[in-house]
MARFI-485099 format. One record per residue: x, y, z of N, C-alpha, C, CB in turn. Coordinates in steps of 0.1 Angstrom, whole numbers, plus 2048, in hexadecimal, padded with zeros to 3 digits. Last residue first. Glycine has a CB too. Example, Ala and Ser with C-alpha at 12.3 -4.5 7.8 and 13.67 -1.06 7.14 Angstrom:
8807EA8478897F584788180084F88D7FA839
8847C784E87B7D384E8847DF84E8717D385A
This chain:
F37878A3BF39884A41F3B883A51F2D88DA3E
F3085DA35F3D862A32F4186FA39F3E864A25
F1485FA3DF1E856A45F2D85AA42F1C847A40
F0A870A2BF0A874A39F1486BA41EFC873A40
F0E862A13F1486FA15F15873A24F0E87AA0D
EFC84DA18F0B84AA17F13857A18F0E843A0A
EE485BA18EE9854A25EF7851A24EE0847A27
EE38639FDEE486DA08EE9867A16ED5874A0A
EE184B9F0EED8539EFEEE85E9F9EED85A9E1
EC98429FAED483A9FDEE18439FBED582D9F5
EB98569EEEB98559FCEC584DA00EAC84DA01
EBC8509D2EC085D9D8EC285D9E7EB78689D4
EB08389D2EBE8399CFEC48459D5EC08389C0
E9583E9D8E9D8359E1EAC8369DFE988279DE
E9084E9C2E908549D0E9784B9D9E818569D5
E9183B9ADE9A8479AEE9B84D9BBE968519A4
E7B82B9B4E8A8259B3E948319B5E8C81D9A6
E6583A9AFE698379BEE788319BEE6082C9C4
E65842994E6184B99FE668489ADE5384C99F
E6F82C987E75839984E72842990E70840977
E5D81898EE6C817992E73824990E7380C988
E45822984E4881F993E5681F996E41813997
E4B821969E4882F970E4982C97FE3983596C
E4F806965E5A80F962E5881C969E5B811953
E357FC96BE417F8973E4D801972E457E9970
E27807955E2480B963E2F80896DE17803967
E347FB940E35809940E3280E94FE2B810937
E2D7E0945E3B7E4945E3C7F2946E437DF93A
E117E2942E177DE94EE267E294FE167CF950
E107E8926E0B7F2930E107EE93EDFC7F2930
E1D7D291BE227DF919E1D7E9923E1F7E490A
E0B7BE922E197BD927E1F7CB925E227B391F
DF57C5913DF47C5921E027C5927DEB7B8924
E007C28F9DFC7CF8FDDFB7D090CDEF7D38F7
E027A68F8E0E7AE8F9E0B7BD8FDE157AF8EB
DEE79290EDEF79A902DFC7A4903DE27A3901
DFA77391DDF378091DDF6788910DF878892A
E03759923DFE75D916DF5769917DF6751910
E0F74F93AE0175393BDFA75892EDFF75F946
E2874992FE2073E935E11742938E27739942
E33760924E3675391EE2B748923E4474D921
E2D777933E29776925E2976791FE3177F91D
E3776F94CE2A77394BE2577193CE2878294F
E5376A946E4A75F94BE3C762949E4E75D95A
E5B78493CE5C779934E5376D938E69774934
E57794954E4F797947E4F78A93EE567A3940
E69789965E5B788969E5378B95CE57793973
E8178E958E7D78095AE6E77F95DE8477A964
E817AB959E837A394CE7D79594DE917A2949
E7E7B1974E747B696AE757AD95DE767C6966
E967A797FE897A2983E7D7A597AE867A7990
EA97B8975EA87AA970E9B7A4973EB37A1976
EAD7D197FEA47CF974EA17C1970EA87D7969
EC07CE994EB37D3997EA97D298CEB57E199A
ED67C1988ECE7B9992EC07BF995ED67B99A0
ED37CA965ED97CB972ED17C297CED97DA976
ED57D5944ED27CA94DEDA7CB95AED47BC946
EDC7E8931ED27EB93BECF7E1945EC57EE934
EF07DD920EF17EB924EE77EF930EED7F4919
EEA7C491BEF77C6921EF87D4926F027C3917
ED27C790EED17C391CEDF7C4923ECD7B591D
EDA7CD8F4ED47D78FCED37D490AEC77DB8F7
EE37B48EDEEC7BF8ECEE77CA8F4EEE7C48DD
ECD7A38EEED87A08F7EE17AD8F8EE07948F2
EBD7AE8DAEB87AF8E7EC47AD8F2EAD7A58E9
ECD7A88C4ECA7B68C7EC67B78D6EBE7BB8BD
ECC78C8C5ED97928C7ED77A18CAEE27908BA
EB17878C0EB77838CDEC478A8D0EB97748CD
EB07908A5EA97988B0EAE7958BEE9A7958AE
EC277C89AEC578A89BEBE7928A5EC379188E
EB7763897EC17658A2EC37748A4ECE75E89F
EA9762880EA276088CEAA764898E9D75388C
EBD76686DEB477186EEAC76F87BEAB771862
EC974D86FED175A873EC7765874EDB75E869
EB573D864EBA73B872EC1748878EC472F873
EB5747849EA9748853EAD747861E9E73E850
ECE73F841ECA74D842EBE75084BEC7752833
ECA723842ED472A84BED273984CEE3728845
EB6720830EB471C83EEBD722847EB470D83F
EC4728819EB973181DEB572D82CEAC72F814
ED7713818EDC721819ED072A81FEE072880C
EC76FD813ECE6FE81FED470C822ED96F481F
EBD7037F9EB3703805EBB704812EA96F5805
ED171A7E5ECC70C7E9EC370E7F6ED77027EB
EC87367D1ECE7307DDEC87237E0ECC73A7E9
EBA7427BCEC47397B9ECB7317C5ECE7407B2
EA67527C8EA27477C0EAD73D7BCE9C74C7B3
EB77657D4EAF75B7DCEAB7507D4EA27637E3
EC07737BDECA76B7C5EC27617CEED27757CF
EAA77E7B3EB17757ABEBA76C7B3EB977C7A1
EA478F7C8E9A7847C4EA177A7BCE8F78B7BC
EB97A07C8EB77987D4EAD78C7D0EB17A07DF
EB67AC7AFEC37A47B2EC079B7BEECF7AE7B4
E9E7BA7B2E9F7AF7AAEAB7A67ACE9F7B479C
EA97CB7C9E9C7C37CAE9D7B77C0E907CB7C7
EBE7DB7C3EC07D07CCEB47C67CBEC17D47D9
EB67F07B3EBF7E77ADEC07DA7B6ECD7ED7AC
EA37FD7C3EA07FB7B5EA97F07B0EA18087AE
EB07FE7DDEA47F87DBEA07F47CDE9A8027E0
EC980B7D8EC97FE7DFEBC7F77DCECB8007ED
EC18227CCECA8197C5EC980B7CBED881D7C4
EB282E7E1EAB82A7D4EB48207CCEA98367CB
EC58317F5EBA8297F7EB48247EAEB08307FF
ED78447E9EDC8377ECED082D7EEEE48387F9
EC585A7E5ECC8537DAED08457DDED885B7D5
EBE85F800EB485C7F6EBA8557EAEAC8697F2
ED786680BECF85B810EC4856806EC885F81D
EDF87D7FCEE68717FBEDF8647FFEF3872801
EC888E807ECA88A7F8ED387E7F6ED18967F1
ECD890823EC188A81DEC288580FEB689381D
EE889A826EE388F82DED7888826EDF89383A
EEF8AF816EF98A681AEF489A820F038AC823
ED78BD810EE08BA804EEA8AF809EE78C7800
ECA8C0828EC38BB81EECD8B5813EB98C6817
EDF8CD836EDA8C083BED28B9830ED28C3848
EE38E4827EED8DA828EE88CD82DEF88E0831
ECA8F182BECE8ED81DED98E281EED28F9815
ECD8F6847EC18EE842EC58E9834EB48F6841
EE5905848EE28F9851ED88F084BEDE8FD85F
EE4918834EEE90F833EEB90283CEFB915836
ECD92683DECD92082FED891682EECF92B825
ED592E856ECA925855EC991E847EBD92C857
EEB93F84FEED933857EE2929856EEF937866
EDE953841EE894B83AEEA93E842EF5953838
ECE95E856EC895984AED194F843EC4965841
EE3967868ED995C86CED2956860ECE962875
EFF97086BEF797085FEED964861F0096F851
F1597887CF07979881EFD979875F0698688A
F2E971875F2A97E870F1A980874F2C97E861
F30958882F39963886F34970881F47961880
F1E949872F1C94B881F24957886F2093E889
F2994A859F1B94F85BF1A95286AF11946856
F4093B85EF4194985AF3495185CF4594A84B
F37922864F3D92A86EF3E93886AF4B924871
F2B91C84AF2391D856F2A924861F1F91085B
F4391B83AF39925837F2F927843F3092182B
F51906848F56913847F4C91E844F6091483C
F3E8F0844F418F5851F48903850F498EC858
F3A8E282DF328EE82FF358F683BF248EB830
F4A8CC82DF4C8D6823F458E4825F498D1815
F3F8BC840F4B8C3843F4E8CE839F578BA844
F2A8AF832F278BA83CF328C383FF218B4848
F3889C825F328A681DF2E8B2826F258A1817
F3F88C83BF49893833F4489E82AF5188982A
F27883843F2E88B84CF39892844F33884857
F2187282DF1887D82FF1F888839F0A878834
F3585F830F34866824F2C874826F2E85D818
F2E853848F3A85A847F3B86383BF45850846
F15847840F1685184BF2285A84AF1584B858
F1D83582DF16840829F1684B833F0883D826
F2882083CF31829835F2A835830F37821828
F11813845F1881C84FF22825848F2081485A
F08802832F0480F831F0A81983BEF5810832
F117E983CF187EE830F147FE82EF137E5823
F017E7852F0F7E7854F167EE848F147D9858
EE87E5845EEA7EF84FEF97F2852EE47EC85C
EEA7CF834EE97DD82EEEC7E7839EDA7E0827
EEA7BB847EF57BD83FEF57CB838EF67B2834
ED07BE851EDB7C085AEE87C3852EDC7B4863
EC07B883AEC07C5840ECB7C884AEB37C7847
EC679D837ECA7A782CECB7B5832EC07A7820
EBA79284DEC879284CECE79C842ECD784848
E9E79B844EA579F850EB479E851E9F79885B
E9878E82BE9B79D82BEA17A1838E8E7A5828
E94773831E9F778827EA2785829E9A777819
E80770842E8D769846E9876D83CE8B75A847
E6B77C834E71782840E7F77D843E6878084C
E6C77C810E6977681EE7177C828E6B76681E
E627967FAE6D78D7FFE6978780DE7A7947FF
E547A57E8E4C79B7EFE577917F5E417927E5
E5F7BB7DCE637AE7D7E5C7A27DEE727AD7D7
E547D17EBE547D17DCE577C47D5E5E7DA7D7
E597C9806E4B7CC800E4B7CB7F1E477DB804
E747C4808E6B7BA80CE5C7BD807E6A7BA81C
E7E7DD7FFE817D17F8E777C67FCE907CC7FA
E747EE814E707F0806E737E47FEE787FC800
E817E482AE727E482AE6E7E581BE6D7F1833
E9D7E8822E977DA825E887DA824E9B7D5833
E9F804820EA17FA815E9A7ED816EB07F8814
E9780D839E9081282EE92808822E9582082B
EAA7FE849E9C7FC84BE9480183FE96804858
EC4809841EC17FA840EB27F8840EC77F384C
EC2823847EC381F83AEBF811838ED0821834
EC081F864EB682785CEB682384DEB883585E
ED781386DECA80C86EEC0813866EC580B87C
EF5810865EEC81A862EDE813861EF0821855
F0E80887DF04804874EFA80F872EFC7F7878
F2081388EF25807888F1A80287DF277FC894
F2A83688DF2082C88FF2381F888F1383188A
F36856897F38847892F2C83F895F44841899
F3586F8A0F3386D892F3485F88DF3C87688A
F288668BFF2F8718B8F2B86F8A9F3F8708BA
F1D8468BCF2484F8C6F2C8598BDF2E8478D0
F018348B7F0B83C8B1F108468BBF048448A5
EF98138BFEF98208C5F048298BEEFB8208D4
EE87F68BEEF17FE8B6EEF80C8BAEEF7FD8A8
ED67E58CAEE37E88D1EEC7F18CAEEA7DC8D5
EC27E28B6EBF7E88C4ECC7EC8CBEB87DF8CC
EC27D789FECB7E28A0EC87E98ADEC97EC895
EB17C18A2EBE7BE89EEC77CA8A0EBE7BA88F
E9A7CF8A9EA07C58B3EAE7C38AFE987B88B4
E947DC892E967E489FE9D7DB8A8E897E98A5
E907C7881E9C7CF87FE9F7D788BE9A7D8872
E777BF889E827B588AE907BD889E817AA87F
E697D6883E6A7D1892E747C7893E5D7CB896
E6A7D8868E717E2870E727DD87FE697F0870
E5A7C2860E687C385DE707CC866E697C6850
E407CA86CE477BD86EE557BD86BE417B3866
E3C7E3860E3E7E286FE457D5872E317E2877
E3A7DD844E447E7849E477E5858E407F5847
E247CB844E317C7841E3D7D0846E327C5833
E107DF84CE137D2854E217CD851E0A7C8850
E107F2837E147F6844E187EA84CE097FD84B
E147F581AE157E9821E197EC82FE1F7E081A
E1780D80BE0A80680BE0A7F9812E068057FE
E2D81C80BE2D812800E20809801E3A809802
E2982C822E2A832815E29828809E3783A815
E29818835E1D820833E1E826825E1C82A83D
E4480F834E38805831E2C80D82EE367FB83C
E5082783DE53821830E4881782BE61819830
E46828857E4383384DE4582E83FE4D83F850
E50810862E41813862E3E81D857E3B817870
E6B816860E6680A859E5680C858E6A7FC860
E6D82B872E6F82E863E6B82285BE7D83285F
E6881E88BE60829886E6182A877E6483688D
E7A80988DE6B806891E6381288CE698058A0
E94815888E8D80B87EE7E809881E927FD87F
E9683888CE9782B892E8F821888E9182B8A0
E95852883E9C84987BE9D83B880EA984F879
E8885F897E8185D88AE88854881E7E869884
E978688ADE928598ACE8A8578A0E898558B9
E9F8818B4EA88798ABEA386B8AAEB787A8B1
E9189F8B7E8E8918B9E968898AFE7F88F8B7
E968B88B2E9D8B38BEE998A48C0E998BC8CB
E9B8BD88DE938BE89AE9C8B88A5E858B6899
EAA8B9878EA18C5878E998C6885E988C486C
EBA8A287AEBF8AE873EB78BA876EC18AC865
EAC88D886EBA89188AEBF89D885EC3886887
E9388E87AE9488C888EA289188DE9187E88D
E9888E85EE9289A864E94899874E8389B861
EA0875855EAA880858EA488C860EB088484B
E86869853E9186385CE9C86D85FE97857856
E7A879841E7487884EE7E873857E6786E84E
E8B87582AE8A882830E8488183FE8188B828
E85859826E9385E829E9386C82FE9C85F81C
E6A85B820E6F85382CE7D857830E6F844828
E6B86A808E6486F813E68868820E5486D812
E7A8597F7E7E8677F9E7886C806E7B8707EC
E6B8417F7E788417FCE7D84F7FFE8283A7F2
E5384C7EBE528457F8E618467FFE4D8367F7
E5C8547D2E5785E7DBE568587EAE488627D6
E6483B7C7E6E8477C9E698517D3E7084D7BB
E4C82D7C7E588287CFE618337D1E5E81D7C8
E3D83D7B6E3983B7C3E448377CCE2D8327C4
E4A83979DE4A8467A3E468467B2E4084F79C
E4681D79BE5382279CE5382F7A2E5982378F
């Protein structure tokens, strides 16, 4: 029990650290924070497997301003912990994680509301050039309004939700579990489809289909595909950008 509490607290702090205390806002992504949660709970492989599936499911989720349709961070910490502590099957925890993500989006609004209560004091510290007071309010406010509520919500969901989930799974008929498994298998494809709507174009389509054919029919290693994809991305960035700039210059000269 103590190990679970410490693991959840540390994982929540690490996730919030990226967006609240540094310029790197990616520590809350499922693929990273799921690994951290699994590492702290002693099941790194399970943490990576679950978080990789959730990363695909939440790949197209983008928070704009203060709004977000799902809280992928909370969903990942809860789902990885429940999967490890209750030995829940993958086809059960992935759909559960997606549902937790959308339900936990209400937590984001709650944390923002708590932050609003400190804004008058923070503005006052800035106007009066009180650097020490501002730092205390900024750091303390982030810990109090973001990290602490996240730790409490995650612990409640993990400690109360695990036994409830196990009891529910044991009572469900087989056809329901098959349906849940089918839905869980579709979610990664849905995440890929959502992100493709943002980045897919005639220029990038060839890389997608070429990569699929090479991996599927030549049975090459995934690490090899990753290296090749990285090299192609660097080439496209270095030379594709120059060609685009040249075309824009030519269009400008024609218009002139």
